[in-house]
C-alpha positions as CSV (number, residue, x, y, z in Angstrom):
1,M,0.0,0.0,0.0
2,A,1.3,3.4,-0.9
3,A,2.3,5.6,2.0
4,A,0.0,8.5,2.8
5,S,1.3,12.0,2.1
6,S,2.2,14.4,5.0
7,R,-0.9,16.5,4.2
8,S,-3.2,13.5,4.4
9,K,-1.7,12.5,7.8
10,R,-2.3,16.1,9.1
11,R,-6.0,15.9,8.0
12,R,-6.5,12.6,9.8
13,I,-4.9,14.0,13.0
14,H,-7.1,17.1,12.6
15,D,-10.3,15.0,12.3
16,N,-9.3,12.7,15.2
17,V,-8.7,15.7,17.5
18,E,-12.1,17.3,16.6
19,K,-13.8,14.0,17.4
20,A,-12.0,13.7,20.7
21,L,-13.0,17.3,21.7
22,L,-16.6,16.6,20.8
23,A,-16.7,13.4,22.8
24,I,-15.1,15.1,25.9
25,A,-17.6,17.9,25.7
26,Q,-20.6,15.5,25.7
27,D,-19.3,12.9,28.1
28,S,-19.7,13.8,31.8
29,T,-18.3,10.6,33.2
30,H,-14.8,10.0,34.5
31,S,-12.2,8.6,32.1
32,A,-8.8,7.4,32.6
33,T,-5.7,9.0,31.2
34,P,-2.1,8.2,31.6
35,T,-0.1,10.3,34.1
36,D,3.2,8.6,33.5
37,V,4.5,6.9,30.4
38,T,8.0,6.4,31.5
39,G,8.2,2.7,31.1
40,Y,10.7,1.6,28.4
41,V,11.2,-1.7,26.6
42,D,14.2,-1.8,24.3
43,G,14.4,2.0,24.4
44,K,10.7,2.5,23.4
45,T,8.0,4.2,25.5
46,V,5.2,1.8,26.5
47,L,2.0,2.3,28.5
48,H,1.3,0.1,31.5
49,E,-2.1,-0.7,32.9
50,N,-1.0,0.3,36.4
51,D,-0.2,3.8,35.1
52,L,-3.9,4.6,34.5
53,V,-5.6,6.8,37.2
54,Q,-9.0,8.3,37.6
55,Y,-9.6,12.0,37.0
56,S,-12.6,14.3,37.1
57,A,-14.2,15.5,33.8
58,P,-13.4,19.1,33.0
59,S,-15.9,21.8,33.0
60,P,-17.0,23.2,29.6
61,S,-14.7,26.2,30.1
62,T,-11.6,24.0,30.5
63,S,-9.3,24.6,27.7
64,A,-8.0,21.8,25.5
65,D,-4.5,22.5,26.9
66,A,-5.7,21.9,30.5
67,I,-7.2,18.5,29.7
68,G,-4.0,17.2,28.1
69,I,-5.2,17.0,24.5
70,L,-2.6,19.5,23.3
71,P,0.6,19.9,25.4
72,T,1.4,23.3,26.8
73,D,4.6,23.5,24.8
74,Y,2.9,23.0,21.4
75,S,4.1,26.1,19.6
76,S,3.0,27.9,16.5
77,S,5.3,28.4,13.5
78,N,6.5,31.7,14.9
79,G,7.6,30.2,18.2
80,G,4.6,31.4,20.3
81,V,2.2,29.3,22.3
82,Y,-1.3,28.9,20.9
83,A,-3.9,30.9,22.7
84,D,-6.4,29.1,25.0
85,D,-9.4,30.2,23.0
86,Q,-7.8,29.5,19.6
87,D,-9.9,27.1,17.5
88,V,-8.2,23.9,16.5
89,A,-9.4,24.3,13.0
90,E,-7.5,27.6,12.9
91,I,-4.4,25.9,14.2
92,F,-4.4,23.3,11.4
93,S,-5.5,26.0,8.9
94,S,-2.3,27.9,9.7
95,N,-0.4,24.7,9.3
96,E,-2.0,24.2,5.9
97,C,-0.9,27.7,4.9
98,S,2.6,26.9,6.1
99,D,2.5,23.7,4.1
100,D,1.4,25.7,1.0
101,S,4.4,27.9,1.5
102,D,6.7,24.9,1.7
103,E,5.2,23.6,-1.5
104,L,5.7,26.9,-3.2
105,N,9.3,26.8,-2.1
106,D,9.5,23.3,-3.6
107,D,8.1,24.6,-6.8
108,C,10.8,27.3,-7.0
109,L,13.4,24.6,-6.2
110,A,12.0,22.5,-9.0
111,D,12.3,25.5,-11.4
112,D,15.8,26.1,-10.3
113,I,16.8,22.4,-10.8
114,A,15.2,22.4,-14.3
115,H,17.1,25.6,-15.2
116,W,20.3,24.1,-14.0
117,F,19.6,21.0,-16.0
118,K,19.0,23.1,-19.1
119,E,22.0,25.4,-18.8
120,C,24.6,22.7,-17.9
121,S,23.4,19.9,-20.2
122,I,23.1,17.4,-17.4
123,P,22.2,13.8,-18.4
124,Q,18.7,12.8,-17.3
125,V,20.1,9.8,-15.3
126,H,22.1,12.2,-13.1
127,L,19.1,14.4,-12.7
128,G,17.1,11.4,-11.6
129,S,19.7,10.5,-9.0
130,L,19.6,14.1,-7.6
131,L,15.8,14.0,-7.4
132,T,15.9,10.7,-5.5
133,I,18.1,12.3,-2.8
134,L,16.2,15.6,-2.6
135,K,12.8,13.9,-2.4
136,K,13.6,12.7,1.1
137,Y,13.7,16.3,2.2
138,H,11.3,17.8,-0.3
139,P,8.5,15.3,-0.7
140,S,6.6,17.4,-3.3
141,L,9.4,17.1,-5.8
142,P,8.8,14.6,-8.6
143,K,10.7,11.4,-8.5
144,D,11.1,11.0,-12.3
145,P,13.0,13.7,-14.2
146,R,10.6,13.4,-17.1
147,T,7.8,14.7,-14.8
148,L,10.0,17.7,-13.8
149,L,10.9,18.5,-17.4
150,E,7.4,17.7,-18.8
151,T,9.0,15.3,-21.3
152,V,6.7,14.3,-24.1
153,R,6.1,10.5,-24.2
154,E,6.4,10.2,-28.0
155,V,7.9,12.3,-30.7
156,S,6.5,12.1,-34.2
157,V,9.1,12.0,-37.0
158,K,8.6,11.9,-40.7
159,D,10.5,9.3,-42.6
160,M,12.3,10.6,-45.7
161,G,13.9,9.1,-48.7
162,G,17.4,7.9,-48.2
163,G,16.8,6.5,-44.8
164,G,16.6,9.7,-42.8
165,S,13.9,11.2,-40.6
166,Y,12.8,14.8,-40.0
167,H,10.9,16.6,-37.3
168,H,9.5,20.1,-37.9
169,L,9.3,22.3,-34.8
170,G,7.7,25.2,-36.6
171,V,8.7,28.8,-37.0
172,K,5.4,30.2,-35.6
173,K,5.2,27.8,-32.7
174,V,8.8,28.4,-31.6
175,L,8.6,32.2,-31.9
176,Q,5.3,32.4,-29.9
177,N,6.9,30.2,-27.2
178,M,9.9,32.5,-27.0
179,W,7.7,35.5,-26.8
180,N,5.7,34.0,-23.9
181,R,9.0,33.1,-22.1
182,G,10.3,36.7,-22.5
183,L,13.1,35.6,-24.9
184,L,11.8,37.5,-27.8
185,R,11.1,41.3,-27.8
186,L,11.0,43.7,-30.7
187,P,11.6,47.4,-30.7
188,A,8.4,49.4,-29.9
189,D,8.4,51.2,-33.3
190,N,9.0,48.0,-35.3
191,Q,6.2,46.3,-37.1
192,Q,8.2,43.6,-39.0
193,L,9.9,40.5,-37.9
194,L,13.1,39.6,-39.8
195,L,14.2,36.0,-39.7
196,Q,17.7,34.8,-40.4
197,V,18.1,31.2,-41.3
198,N,21.1,28.8,-41.1
199,M,21.4,25.2,-42.4
200,D,24.5,23.0,-42.1
201,G,25.5,19.4,-41.4
202,L,26.6,18.2,-38.0
203,Q,28.5,14.9,-37.5
204,L,27.4,13.4,-34.1
205,F,29.8,10.5,-33.6
206,K,33.4,9.7,-34.5
207,S,32.6,6.0,-35.1
208,S,29.4,6.5,-37.1
209,G,28.3,8.5,-40.1
210,Y,25.1,9.6,-38.5
211,Q,24.6,13.3,-38.8
212,F,22.1,16.1,-38.1
213,W,21.0,18.7,-40.6
214,P,19.2,21.3,-38.5
215,I,17.3,24.4,-39.7
216,L,18.2,27.1,-37.3
217,G,16.8,30.6,-37.0
218,S,17.5,34.0,-35.3
219,V,15.4,37.2,-35.3
220,V,17.9,39.8,-36.4
221,N,15.9,42.9,-35.3
222,A,15.0,41.5,-31.9
223,L,16.3,43.2,-28.7
224,Y,17.8,39.9,-27.6
225,K,19.2,37.6,-30.3
226,H,18.8,33.9,-29.6
227,V,19.4,31.0,-31.9
228,F,16.5,28.5,-32.0
229,E,15.7,25.3,-33.9
230,I,13.1,25.3,-36.7
231,G,13.5,21.7,-37.9
232,L,15.8,18.8,-37.4
233,Y,16.8,16.0,-39.8
234,G,18.8,13.0,-38.8
235,G,20.3,10.3,-41.0
236,Y,23.5,8.6,-42.2
237,K,23.9,11.1,-45.0
238,K,22.5,14.5,-45.9
239,P,18.8,14.6,-47.1
240,A,18.6,12.9,-50.5
241,D,15.7,15.1,-51.7
242,I,16.2,18.8,-50.9
243,A,12.5,19.5,-51.8
244,E,11.3,17.0,-49.3
245,F,13.7,18.3,-46.6
246,L,12.6,21.9,-47.0
247,C,8.9,21.2,-47.7
248,D,7.5,22.0,-44.2
249,F,9.8,25.1,-43.8
250,V,8.9,26.5,-47.2
251,S,5.1,26.0,-46.8
252,E,5.1,27.6,-43.3
253,T,7.3,30.5,-44.4
254,K,5.0,31.3,-47.4
255,Q,2.0,31.4,-45.0
256,L,3.8,33.7,-42.6
257,E,4.9,36.0,-45.5
258,D,1.2,36.3,-46.5
259,D,-0.5,36.4,-43.0
260,G,2.2,37.7,-40.7
261,I,2.7,36.5,-37.1
262,T,0.8,37.5,-34.0
263,L,2.9,38.0,-30.8
264,G,1.5,39.5,-27.7
265,G,-1.7,40.6,-29.4
266,V,0.2,42.5,-32.1
267,T,0.5,41.2,-35.7
268,Y,3.9,41.7,-37.3
269,S,4.7,41.3,-40.9
270,F,7.2,38.5,-41.6
271,A,10.1,38.3,-44.0
272,I,13.3,36.3,-44.5
273,H,16.3,38.6,-43.8
274,S,19.1,36.3,-45.0
275,I,20.1,32.6,-45.3
276,V,23.6,32.1,-43.9
277,C,25.4,28.9,-44.8
278,D,28.9,27.8,-45.8
279,A,29.7,27.2,-49.5
280,P,28.8,23.4,-49.6
281,A,25.4,24.0,-47.8
282,R,24.6,27.0,-50.0
283,S,25.2,25.0,-53.2
284,Y,23.1,22.2,-51.8
285,I,20.0,24.2,-50.9
286,K,20.3,26.5,-53.9
287,C,20.7,23.5,-56.2
288,V,23.8,24.9,-57.9
289,K,27.2,23.5,-58.7
290,P,29.5,22.9,-55.7
291,H,32.4,25.3,-55.0
292,N,35.0,23.1,-56.7
293,S,33.2,23.2,-60.1
294,Y,34.0,25.4,-63.1
295,S,30.8,27.5,-62.9
296,S,30.6,27.6,-59.1
297,C,30.9,31.3,-58.4
298,E,27.6,32.4,-56.9
299,R,28.0,36.1,-57.8
300,C,29.5,36.3,-61.2
301,T,29.7,34.2,-64.4
302,E,33.5,33.5,-64.2
303,V,34.4,30.1,-65.5
304,G,37.2,28.4,-63.6
305,K,40.4,27.0,-65.0
306,W,42.2,23.8,-63.9
307,V,45.6,24.6,-62.5
308,S,47.8,22.2,-60.5
309,G,45.0,19.9,-59.6
310,R,42.4,22.4,-58.6
311,V,39.9,24.9,-60.1
312,T,41.0,28.5,-60.0
313,F,39.3,31.7,-61.0
314,P,41.9,34.1,-62.5
315,T,39.8,37.0,-63.6
316,T,37.7,39.5,-61.6
317,D,35.7,41.4,-64.2
318,K,33.0,39.0,-65.3
319,P,29.2,40.0,-65.4
320,L,27.3,39.6,-62.1
321,R,24.5,37.2,-61.5
322,T,21.0,38.5,-60.6
323,D,17.9,37.1,-59.0
324,H,16.1,37.3,-62.4
325,S,18.9,35.3,-64.2
326,F,19.0,32.8,-61.4
327,R,15.3,32.1,-61.4
328,N,15.3,31.8,-65.2
329,M,18.4,29.5,-65.0
330,T,20.1,31.6,-67.7
331,D,23.5,30.0,-67.0
332,E,22.7,26.3,-67.3
333,D,26.2,25.2,-66.3
334,H,25.6,26.9,-62.9
335,H,22.5,25.0,-61.9
336,V,21.8,21.3,-61.1
337,G,18.1,21.7,-60.5
338,K,15.4,24.1,-59.2
339,S,15.7,25.1,-55.6
340,P,12.5,24.9,-53.5
341,L,13.5,28.2,-51.9
342,T,12.6,30.0,-55.1
343,A,8.9,29.7,-53.9
344,L,9.7,32.3,-51.2
345,S,9.9,36.0,-51.6
346,I,13.7,36.2,-51.4
347,D,16.5,37.3,-53.6
348,M,18.4,34.1,-54.5
349,I,21.7,36.0,-54.9
350,T,21.9,38.9,-52.4
351,Q,20.0,37.1,-49.5
352,F,22.5,34.3,-49.5
353,P,25.5,36.3,-48.1
354,L,29.0,34.9,-48.3
355,D,29.8,33.7,-44.8
356,E,33.0,35.4,-43.6
357,M,33.6,32.7,-41.0
358,H,34.2,30.0,-43.6
359,L,35.2,32.1,-46.6
360,V,37.7,34.5,-44.9
361,Y,38.9,32.9,-41.7
362,L,38.7,29.1,-42.4
363,G,39.3,29.7,-46.1
364,V,41.7,32.5,-47.1
365,V,43.6,33.1,-43.8
366,R,44.1,29.4,-43.2
367,R,45.3,29.0,-46.8
368,L,47.8,31.8,-46.4
369,I,49.3,30.3,-43.2
370,I,49.5,26.9,-44.8
371,Y,51.4,28.4,-47.7
372,W,53.8,30.1,-45.3
373,L,54.4,26.8,-43.6
374,R,54.2,24.2,-46.4
375,G,53.8,26.2,-49.7
376,P,55.6,25.7,-53.0
377,I,59.3,26.5,-52.7
378,E,59.5,28.1,-56.2
379,Y,57.4,31.1,-55.1
380,Q,59.5,31.8,-52.0
381,S,56.4,32.0,-49.9
382,R,57.5,29.2,-47.5
383,L,59.2,30.5,-44.3
384,P,62.3,28.9,-42.9
385,G,62.0,26.8,-39.8
386,R,63.6,29.4,-37.5
387,A,61.0,32.1,-38.7
388,V,58.2,29.7,-37.9
389,Q,59.6,29.1,-34.5
390,T,59.8,32.8,-33.9
391,L,56.2,33.3,-34.9
392,S,55.0,30.5,-32.6
393,K,57.0,31.9,-29.8
394,H,55.4,35.4,-30.3
395,L,52.0,33.8,-30.4
396,L,52.5,32.0,-27.1
397,C,54.0,35.0,-25.4
398,L,50.9,37.0,-26.3
399,Q,48.5,34.6,-24.6
400,Q,48.8,36.4,-21.3
401,H,47.8,39.7,-22.9
402,I,44.7,38.6,-24.7
403,C,41.5,40.1,-23.2
404,N,38.4,38.2,-22.2
405,D,36.5,39.1,-25.4
406,F,38.3,36.3,-27.2
407,A,37.0,32.7,-26.6
408,R,40.4,31.2,-27.4
409,K,44.0,32.2,-26.7
410,P,46.6,32.0,-29.6
411,R,48.3,28.7,-30.1
412,S,51.5,27.7,-31.8
413,L,51.7,27.4,-35.6
414,A,52.5,23.7,-35.0
415,E,48.8,23.3,-34.2
416,V,47.4,25.3,-37.1
417,D,45.6,22.3,-38.5
418,R,43.5,22.3,-35.3
419,W,42.9,26.0,-35.1
420,K,39.3,27.2,-34.9
421,A,37.7,30.0,-36.8
422,T,38.0,32.4,-33.8
423,E,41.8,31.8,-33.7
424,F,42.1,32.7,-37.4
425,R,40.0,35.8,-36.8
426,L,42.2,36.8,-33.9
427,F,45.3,36.3,-36.1
428,L,44.0,38.3,-39.1
429,L,42.3,41.2,-37.3
430,Y,44.7,41.8,-34.4
431,L,47.9,39.7,-34.1
432,G,49.0,39.2,-37.7
433,P,50.2,42.7,-38.4
434,I,52.3,42.7,-35.2
435,I,54.0,39.3,-35.2
436,L,54.5,39.1,-39.0
437,N,56.3,42.4,-39.2
438,G,60.0,41.7,-39.9
439,V,59.4,37.9,-40.3
440,L,57.5,37.7,-43.6
441,P,59.2,39.0,-46.7
442,V,58.3,42.6,-47.3
443,E,56.1,41.9,-50.4
444,H,54.2,39.1,-48.6
445,Y,53.7,41.2,-45.5
446,R,52.4,44.2,-47.5
447,H,50.1,41.8,-49.4
448,F,48.8,40.4,-46.0
449,L,48.1,44.0,-44.8
450,L,45.8,44.5,-47.8
451,L,43.5,41.7,-46.5
452,H,43.9,42.8,-42.9
453,V,42.8,46.4,-43.5
454,A,40.0,45.5,-45.8
455,I,38.4,42.9,-43.5
456,Y,38.9,45.1,-40.4
457,C,37.0,47.9,-42.2
458,L,34.2,45.5,-43.2
459,T,33.9,44.1,-39.7
460,S,34.0,47.4,-37.8
461,S,30.6,49.1,-37.4
462,R,32.5,52.4,-37.2
463,L,34.4,52.0,-40.5
464,C,32.2,49.8,-42.7
465,S,29.7,52.3,-44.0
466,S,32.3,54.9,-45.0
467,H,35.1,52.6,-46.2
468,I,33.4,49.9,-48.3
469,D,34.7,51.2,-51.6
470,Y,38.2,51.5,-50.2
471,A,38.0,47.9,-48.8
472,Q,36.8,46.6,-52.2
473,K,39.8,48.3,-53.9
474,L,42.1,46.6,-51.4
475,L,40.5,43.2,-51.9
476,L,40.7,43.5,-55.7
477,R,44.4,44.3,-55.3
478,F,44.9,41.4,-52.9
479,V,43.3,38.9,-55.3
480,G,45.2,40.4,-58.3
481,E,48.6,40.2,-56.7
482,A,48.1,36.7,-55.2
483,P,49.2,34.7,-58.3
484,S,52.6,36.4,-58.5
485,L,53.3,35.8,-54.8
486,Y,51.8,32.3,-54.3
487,G,51.1,30.9,-57.7
488,A,48.1,30.7,-60.0
489,E,46.7,27.7,-58.0
490,F,46.3,30.0,-54.9
491,V,43.2,31.8,-56.4
492,V,40.6,29.2,-55.7
493,Y,36.9,29.7,-54.9
494,N,37.4,31.3,-51.5
495,V,40.1,33.7,-52.6
496,H,38.1,34.7,-55.7
497,S,34.9,35.3,-53.6
498,L,36.7,38.0,-51.7
499,I,35.9,40.5,-54.5
500,H,32.2,39.9,-53.8
501,I,31.9,40.2,-50.0
502,C,31.8,44.0,-50.2
503,D,28.4,43.7,-51.9
504,D,27.1,42.0,-48.8
505,A,28.6,44.7,-46.6
506,R,26.6,47.3,-48.6
507,I,23.4,45.5,-48.0
508,Y,23.8,44.3,-44.4
509,K,25.9,47.2,-43.1
510,R,28.8,44.9,-41.9
511,L,29.9,41.3,-42.3
512,Q,29.6,40.7,-38.6
513,D,25.8,40.5,-38.8
514,V,25.7,37.8,-41.5
515,N,28.3,35.3,-40.4
516,A,27.8,31.8,-39.0
517,F,29.7,32.1,-35.7
518,K,26.6,32.0,-33.5
519,Y,25.1,29.1,-35.4
520,E,28.3,27.1,-35.1
521,C,28.3,27.7,-31.3
522,H,24.7,26.5,-31.2
523,M,25.7,23.3,-33.1
524,K,27.8,22.3,-30.1
525,K,24.7,22.6,-27.9
526,L,22.8,20.4,-30.3
527,K,25.5,17.7,-30.2
528,K,25.3,17.6,-26.4
529,L,21.6,16.8,-26.5
530,V,22.4,13.2,-27.6
531,H,23.7,10.9,-24.9
532,H,23.5,7.5,-26.6
533,P,23.3,6.2,-30.2
534,Q,19.8,4.9,-29.9
535,N,17.2,7.1,-31.7
536,P,19.4,10.3,-31.7
537,L,16.8,12.4,-33.5
538,K,14.1,11.7,-31.0
539,Q,16.5,12.3,-28.1
540,A,17.4,15.7,-29.5
541,V,13.8,16.7,-30.2
542,K,12.7,15.7,-26.7
543,R,15.5,17.7,-25.1
544,I,14.6,20.7,-27.3
545,L,11.0,20.5,-26.2
546,E,12.0,20.2,-22.6
547,K,14.0,23.4,-22.8
548,Q,11.0,25.2,-24.1
549,N,9.1,24.3,-20.9
550,V,11.5,25.0,-18.1
551,A,13.0,28.0,-16.3
552,Q,10.9,30.7,-17.8
553,A,11.6,33.1,-15.0
554,S,15.3,32.5,-15.3
555,D,15.2,33.0,-19.0
556,K,13.5,36.3,-18.6
557,H,16.1,37.4,-16.1
558,D,18.9,36.3,-18.4
559,S,17.5,38.1,-21.5
560,S,16.9,41.3,-19.6
561,S,20.5,41.3,-18.4
562,N,21.9,41.2,-21.9
563,R,21.0,44.8,-22.8
564,G,23.9,46.4,-24.5
565,D,22.9,50.0,-23.8
566,S,23.2,49.8,-20.0
567,I,26.2,50.9,-17.9
568,V,26.6,48.7,-14.8
569,G,29.4,48.5,-12.2
570,Q,30.0,45.2,-10.4
571,H,32.2,43.8,-7.7
572,E,32.5,46.6,-5.1
573,H,35.9,47.3,-3.5
574,S,37.6,50.0,-1.4
575,S,41.2,49.7,-2.6
576,G,41.3,52.9,-4.7
577,P,42.8,54.8,-6.3
578,I,40.4,57.8,-6.2
579,C,40.5,61.2,-7.8
580,S,39.6,64.5,-6.2
581,S,37.6,65.6,-9.2
582,V,35.0,62.9,-8.6
583,L,33.3,62.5,-5.2
584,C,32.9,58.7,-5.3
585,V,30.4,56.8,-3.2
586,K,31.2,53.3,-4.5
587,Q,34.1,51.7,-6.3
588,F,33.9,48.8,-8.7
589,S,36.4,46.4,-10.2
590,K,34.2,45.5,-13.3
591,L,32.2,47.7,-15.7
592,F,29.7,46.5,-18.3
593,V,29.3,49.0,-21.1
594,K,28.3,48.7,-24.8
595,S,28.4,44.9,-24.9
596,F,31.8,44.5,-23.5
597,Q,33.3,44.6,-20.0
598,V,36.2,46.5,-18.5
599,V,38.1,44.8,-15.7
600,L,40.8,46.3,-13.5
601,N,43.6,44.2,-14.9
602,R,46.2,44.7,-17.6
603,K,44.4,42.4,-20.1
604,N,41.0,44.1,-19.9
605,N,41.5,47.7,-18.8
606,C,42.5,49.4,-22.1
607,V,39.8,51.7,-23.7
608,M,39.4,54.3,-26.3
609,F,37.2,57.3,-25.6
610,A,35.0,59.2,-28.0
611,N,37.5,62.0,-28.3
612,G,40.2,59.6,-29.4
613,D,42.1,59.4,-26.1
614,I,43.5,56.0,-25.2
615,G,44.0,55.0,-21.5
616,L,44.4,52.2,-19.0
617,V,41.5,52.2,-16.5
618,C,42.7,52.2,-12.9
619,N,39.4,52.4,-11.1
620,I,35.6,52.5,-11.6
621,V,33.7,54.8,-9.3
622,Q,30.1,56.0,-8.8
623,N,29.1,59.4,-7.5
624,H,26.2,60.3,-5.3
625,N,24.0,60.9,-8.4
626,G,24.5,57.3,-9.6
627,E,26.8,58.3,-12.5
628,I,29.7,56.0,-13.2
629,F,33.1,57.3,-14.0
630,V,36.4,55.7,-15.0
631,L,39.7,56.9,-13.6
632,Y,42.5,56.2,-16.1
633,E,46.1,56.9,-17.0
634,Q,46.5,58.3,-20.5
635,F,49.0,57.5,-23.3
636,K,50.4,60.9,-24.4
637,K,52.0,59.7,-27.7
638,I,49.9,57.9,-30.3
639,T,51.4,57.1,-33.8
640,S,50.6,54.7,-36.6
641,F,51.9,51.1,-36.4
642,F,52.0,50.6,-40.2
643,D,52.0,53.0,-43.2
644,Y,50.8,50.6,-46.0
645,P,48.3,50.6,-47.6
646,C,47.6,53.7,-45.5
647,Q,48.6,55.3,-42.2
648,S,46.8,53.1,-39.6
649,E,46.0,56.1,-37.4
650,D,44.0,57.6,-40.3
651,L,41.6,54.7,-39.9
652,G,41.5,55.1,-36.1
653,Y,43.1,51.8,-35.2
654,C,46.4,49.9,-34.8
655,F,48.3,52.5,-32.9
656,K,51.8,52.6,-31.3
657,A,51.0,54.0,-27.8
658,S,53.8,55.3,-25.5
659,H,54.6,57.8,-22.8
660,L,51.9,56.7,-20.3
661,D,51.1,59.6,-18.0
662,H,50.5,58.3,-14.5
663,T,48.3,61.2,-13.6
664,L,44.7,60.1,-13.0
665,F,42.1,61.4,-15.4
666,A,38.3,61.0,-14.9
667,A,35.8,60.5,-17.6
668,N,32.1,59.5,-17.7
669,A,31.8,55.8,-18.6
670,A,29.3,56.7,-21.3
671,T,32.2,58.4,-23.2
672,I,34.0,55.1,-23.7
673,A,33.9,54.4,-27.5
674,T,35.3,50.9,-27.4
675,K,37.5,48.5,-25.6
676,C,41.0,47.9,-26.9
677,L,43.5,45.0,-27.1
678,C,46.8,46.3,-25.7
679,L,49.9,44.3,-26.6
680,P,53.5,45.0,-25.6
681,H,55.7,45.9,-28.5
682,E,58.9,47.5,-27.3
683,K,60.0,48.8,-23.9
684,D,57.2,51.1,-22.6
685,V,55.6,50.9,-26.1
686,F,52.3,49.1,-26.8
687,V,50.3,48.3,-29.9
688,V,46.7,49.2,-29.3
689,M,43.9,47.6,-31.4
690,P,40.3,48.7,-30.9
691,L,38.0,45.7,-30.9
692,C,35.9,45.5,-34.0
693,H,34.4,42.0,-33.8
694,V,32.2,42.6,-30.7
695,N,28.6,43.7,-31.2
């Protein structure tokens, strides 16, 4: 028989006490009650017959406490003794209220556990073990983790040709769920929802060919940008029929384009902003030739040439493709079929931006470094072993100076085959101009600077709008000079496509907004949803649905804390230094401003102000009006680090900073323009690079 709950036991006690009081009030005869229950057998209290004595019945005015029904030390929850005239029902009613409070606390505990499970990707078996322990002390907690997480019993998947399966989560359903959870908010004056879409393959296991092909989305004009799943395919190869794979997504998107979407009682128009994929995925969903084919360029009609075992694209002046020519399949050699995405109201050329993560960092920059390490000898691009060791030593020495805005620290060139895209980005935008100076041959170094300056301009929100034409000239020169420095075989699909990425920057304002970094990060989370090889697709879908049900309050808190326009000081201290020009009330060691954080250490305290001053923050203080100021030491001498293809200080970055004035200056935190990477160069001389890759 199942044990009764604590609430049921209290109700039974309550009923028994009321019956006893009623019997005592009606009975005027003498009864026996124990006066001593001090007999023990094996350590247990027992009642002996000789312990019963006679006593007189109490008068009606005698309290329950006086007749021994409730002991005199029976205390309320606040430590006080119950009043003599307090009704027993009120006593147990107060206990019920206390019990409700306990259950409310248990509900909060359950939400916290569910949020912890979601954020830390805890296996369900471990969550079940934790619940088994906690249930002893919190009986209202569920025993099974599936109850806590509201796991669906069965997930419906659609079998597809080629042996795979697909589950469509739905654009509308997911967006409405995010709105209800506080994860999706649009600006008050905005009446349109713009969806960015990503598709790519994800290998799940090293010992198996099973893979996911998720359809991911992100609302680009939302206040808080979160990546979410729209659909998920699983199989041992990519979907055999692209029309079948995209059928549900295309049909739902067409309906949303016609009807809009209602969120919070407001109907918003709906449109696809862009579809961000790497080159193989783009060719797959657009049904065009892959990137290693002769007519593979997605932006122009250039036909490749076979050079040294690969297809190259030597010219840069061929006619551009248009949406009209694509839909009419004017260039038959470019197409392999009709894409199902042509049914949507999108431009099949411009709304498929060239992803800088795969094209620039994993493509061109990686190719450059490989040529420096293992390139053809006849073009004198390969570096001697001692030069490679010097570069690796510089990279390792700079690890301790890299600020927290970079997910990875630089590694040796010996591990370049295992570098991630963020490491190649760090090398191109920040470290390369410094460590390659004096190591690479002059021609190769100046050629590298062409790419560095162009991509920095296209990535920076400050420079992109005003320097797109300049960046395009630099990229055209970079591609044009590459064959003479590295050979004709160097100009493959990725290198050739550099001449077209400026078109994306003109449309989307900067390349940072149309790259795949956030989607690749989300891919890692998807991979962690699968814990064993049995039914991986159903496992992942169940975990996704669980995460849509848990920790709503925590999600709201997290999303509200991500506002990039707030200035917040954290971690109070009293160590100084302070400045007489600011009457400080509080001091902080960390400052959140404009989507980055300033910390009082040498890696994270270099900033540039709106007036162009560069300084090292020594303290963060708040005055009595609540305004936050930074106290900093200023570099008095700022010069250009390089002078080709232009003076670096003319673009407002890559400075040689020296003559640090140890006098404390004070500035309002709102005047900070950006955080900077400050790297040692010579004695008392630093190279300062304003960060351009942060939002």
